[in-house]
C-alpha positions as CSV (number, residue, x, y, z in Angstrom):
1,M,25.8,-99.6,2.3
2,S,26.1,-102.7,0.1
3,L,22.9,-104.3,-1.3
4,K,23.3,-107.4,0.9
5,N,23.8,-105.2,4.0
6,L,20.8,-103.1,3.0
7,A,18.7,-106.3,2.7
8,K,19.9,-107.5,6.0
9,E,19.0,-104.3,7.8
10,I,15.6,-104.1,6.0
11,F,14.7,-107.6,7.1
12,S,15.8,-107.0,10.7
13,R,13.7,-103.9,11.0
14,L,10.7,-105.5,9.3
15,K,10.8,-108.5,11.5
16,N,11.1,-106.4,14.6
17,A,8.1,-104.3,13.5
18,Y,5.9,-107.2,12.5
19,P,6.8,-110.1,14.8
20,A,3.5,-111.9,14.2
21,A,3.7,-111.7,10.4
22,K,2.5,-114.9,8.7
23,C,0.2,-116.2,6.0
24,S,-3.2,-114.6,6.5
25,L,-5.1,-117.2,4.5
26,Q,-6.7,-119.8,6.7
27,F,-6.1,-123.5,5.8
28,R,-5.6,-126.9,7.4
29,K,-4.3,-128.9,4.4
30,P,-2.0,-128.1,1.4
31,H,-4.8,-128.3,-1.1
32,E,-6.8,-125.8,0.9
33,L,-4.0,-123.3,0.7
34,L,-3.8,-123.8,-3.0
35,V,-7.5,-123.1,-3.4
36,S,-7.3,-120.1,-1.1
37,T,-4.4,-118.6,-3.0
38,I,-6.2,-119.0,-6.3
39,L,-9.2,-117.2,-4.8
40,S,-7.0,-114.4,-3.4
41,A,-6.2,-113.0,-6.9
42,Q,-7.8,-109.5,-7.0
43,C,-9.6,-110.2,-3.7
44,T,-8.8,-109.5,0.0
45,D,-7.6,-112.3,2.2
46,K,-10.4,-111.4,4.6
47,R,-13.1,-112.1,2.1
48,V,-11.3,-115.3,0.9
49,N,-11.3,-116.6,4.5
50,R,-15.1,-115.9,4.8
51,V,-15.7,-117.8,1.6
52,T,-13.4,-120.8,2.4
53,S,-14.9,-121.2,5.9
54,V,-18.0,-122.5,4.2
55,L,-16.3,-123.9,1.0
56,F,-13.9,-126.3,2.8
57,R,-16.8,-127.8,4.7
58,K,-18.7,-128.4,1.4
59,Y,-15.6,-129.7,-0.4
60,P,-13.5,-131.3,2.3
61,T,-11.0,-133.0,0.0
62,A,-9.2,-132.5,-3.3
63,K,-11.4,-135.2,-4.8
64,A,-14.5,-133.3,-3.8
65,F,-13.3,-130.2,-5.6
66,A,-12.3,-132.3,-8.6
67,E,-15.7,-133.9,-8.9
68,S,-17.7,-130.6,-8.2
69,D,-20.3,-129.2,-10.5
70,I,-18.6,-126.3,-12.1
71,E,-21.6,-124.0,-12.1
72,E,-22.2,-124.7,-8.4
73,L,-18.6,-124.1,-7.6
74,K,-18.8,-120.8,-9.5
75,A,-21.7,-119.8,-7.4
76,D,-19.9,-120.8,-4.2
77,I,-17.0,-118.5,-4.9
78,R,-18.8,-115.7,-6.8
79,S,-18.0,-113.0,-4.2
80,T,-14.3,-113.4,-4.7
81,G,-14.5,-112.0,-8.2
82,F,-13.3,-113.6,-11.5
83,Y,-15.2,-116.6,-10.4
84,N,-15.5,-118.3,-13.8
85,H,-11.7,-118.5,-14.3
86,K,-11.1,-119.3,-10.6
87,A,-13.6,-122.1,-10.5
88,E,-12.0,-123.7,-13.6
89,S,-8.5,-123.3,-12.2
90,I,-9.5,-124.9,-8.9
91,R,-11.3,-127.9,-10.3
92,N,-8.6,-128.5,-13.0
93,S,-5.9,-128.2,-10.4
94,M,-7.6,-130.7,-8.0
95,R,-8.1,-133.1,-10.9
96,T,-4.4,-132.9,-11.7
97,I,-3.6,-133.6,-8.1
98,I,-5.8,-136.7,-8.1
99,E,-4.9,-138.0,-11.6
100,K,-1.1,-137.3,-11.7
101,F,0.0,-137.0,-8.1
102,G,-2.0,-139.6,-6.2
103,G,-4.1,-137.1,-4.4
104,E,-1.2,-135.2,-2.8
105,V,-0.2,-131.6,-3.6
106,P,3.3,-131.8,-5.2
107,R,6.2,-130.2,-3.3
108,N,8.1,-128.6,-6.1
109,L,7.7,-125.4,-8.2
110,S,7.8,-127.0,-11.7
111,D,4.9,-129.4,-10.9
112,L,2.8,-126.8,-9.2
113,T,3.2,-124.2,-12.0
114,S,2.0,-126.9,-14.5
115,F,-1.4,-126.6,-12.9
116,D,-4.1,-124.6,-14.7
117,G,-4.0,-121.0,-13.4
118,V,-1.1,-121.5,-11.0
119,G,1.8,-119.2,-11.4
120,R,5.0,-118.8,-9.5
121,K,3.5,-116.6,-6.8
122,T,0.8,-119.1,-5.9
123,A,3.2,-122.0,-6.1
124,N,5.7,-120.3,-3.7
125,V,2.9,-119.5,-1.3
126,V,2.0,-123.2,-1.1
127,L,5.6,-124.4,-0.9
128,G,6.5,-121.9,1.8
129,D,3.5,-122.0,4.0
130,A,2.1,-125.5,3.5
131,F,5.5,-127.4,3.3
132,G,8.1,-125.1,4.8
133,I,10.0,-125.1,1.5
134,P,11.7,-121.6,1.0
135,G,10.3,-119.5,-1.8
136,V,10.0,-115.8,-2.6
137,V,6.4,-114.6,-3.2
138,V,6.2,-111.6,-5.4
139,D,2.8,-110.0,-5.2
140,T,1.8,-106.4,-5.8
141,H,3.2,-105.3,-2.3
142,V,6.5,-107.1,-2.6
143,R,6.9,-105.9,-6.2
144,R,6.3,-102.2,-5.1
145,L,8.4,-102.3,-2.0
146,S,11.3,-104.1,-3.6
147,Y,11.6,-101.4,-6.2
148,R,11.1,-98.5,-3.8
149,M,13.7,-99.9,-1.4
150,G,16.3,-100.3,-4.1
151,L,16.4,-104.1,-3.9
152,T,15.6,-104.5,-7.6
153,K,15.5,-102.4,-10.7
154,N,13.1,-104.8,-12.4
155,S,9.4,-104.7,-12.8
156,D,8.8,-108.2,-13.9
157,P,7.8,-110.4,-11.0
158,E,10.0,-113.4,-11.9
159,K,13.1,-111.1,-12.3
160,I,12.3,-109.5,-8.9
161,E,12.0,-113.0,-7.4
162,R,15.5,-113.9,-8.7
163,D,16.9,-110.5,-7.5
164,L,15.6,-111.1,-3.9
165,M,16.8,-114.7,-3.9
166,K,20.3,-113.4,-4.5
167,I,20.4,-111.0,-1.6
168,F,18.3,-112.7,1.1
169,P,19.3,-116.1,2.5
170,P,16.8,-119.0,1.8
171,E,15.7,-119.3,5.4
172,Q,14.3,-115.7,5.1
173,W,12.5,-116.1,1.8
174,T,9.0,-117.1,3.0
175,L,8.9,-114.7,5.9
176,L,10.2,-111.9,3.8
177,G,7.0,-111.9,1.7
178,H,4.8,-111.8,4.8
179,L,6.8,-108.9,6.3
180,M,6.7,-106.9,3.1
181,I,3.0,-107.5,2.7
182,E,2.3,-106.2,6.2
183,H,4.5,-103.1,5.6
184,G,2.9,-102.6,2.2
185,R,-0.6,-102.7,3.7
186,S,0.1,-100.4,6.7
187,V,2.9,-98.0,5.7
188,C,4.4,-98.3,2.3
189,V,1.0,-98.1,0.6
190,A,0.6,-97.7,-3.2
191,R,-0.6,-94.2,-3.7
192,K,0.6,-92.2,-0.7
193,P,3.3,-94.0,1.2
194,K,3.7,-92.8,4.8
195,C,7.4,-92.1,4.6
196,N,7.5,-89.6,7.5
197,E,6.4,-92.3,9.9
198,C,8.3,-95.2,8.3
199,F,11.1,-96.9,10.3
200,L,13.0,-97.5,7.1
201,N,13.1,-93.9,5.8
202,D,16.7,-93.4,6.8
203,I,17.9,-96.2,4.5
204,C,15.2,-96.3,1.8
205,P,16.3,-94.6,-1.4
206,S,12.7,-93.6,-2.3
207,A,11.9,-91.9,1.0
208,E,12.7,-88.4,-0.1
209,T,11.1,-88.6,-3.5
210,T,7.9,-90.1,-2.3
211,Q,7.4,-87.5,0.5
212,R,7.3,-84.6,-2.0
């Protein structure tokens, strides 16, 4: 099976298995998704959603975040972990939105990745789920599954992103990340993947080795 045919079959089976797959971070506006994605680093989406349900009422606009007291913001997000760095990234990003982009979240990768603490993964989440602009999100699940499934031989997230972009059509890029995350959480887990019950085990090159 060619790499593109493998990718096509994997996507089809994942989509059939997880028809409701979507971004699990709750947001109403693009800047809220940016904040949520920054908070999600080393933190579960469930906890982030609990925090932002209060946070977005307290800071309803990008301007409110930009003008926030940094120590107070740190306290507000403390439970998400790494709150010192996250608070600085959030406030600085919101200030950049206000000062350089007229209060609107930019819609391109280069501008978003110029923000403090915003990498390609965060930028692609915002582009794909807030604006519908295709992007491949490479988080720990996508990185692990892509390698196990033989879709890449790389370990660097940016190289994996490029590899996936070559074999999946743009219209699948955003959903691909959500599908892989669902599968990575429920079946193809990090330590003991459930290969025996996986619907991809007949085409996954790692199925035999991980079952041993």
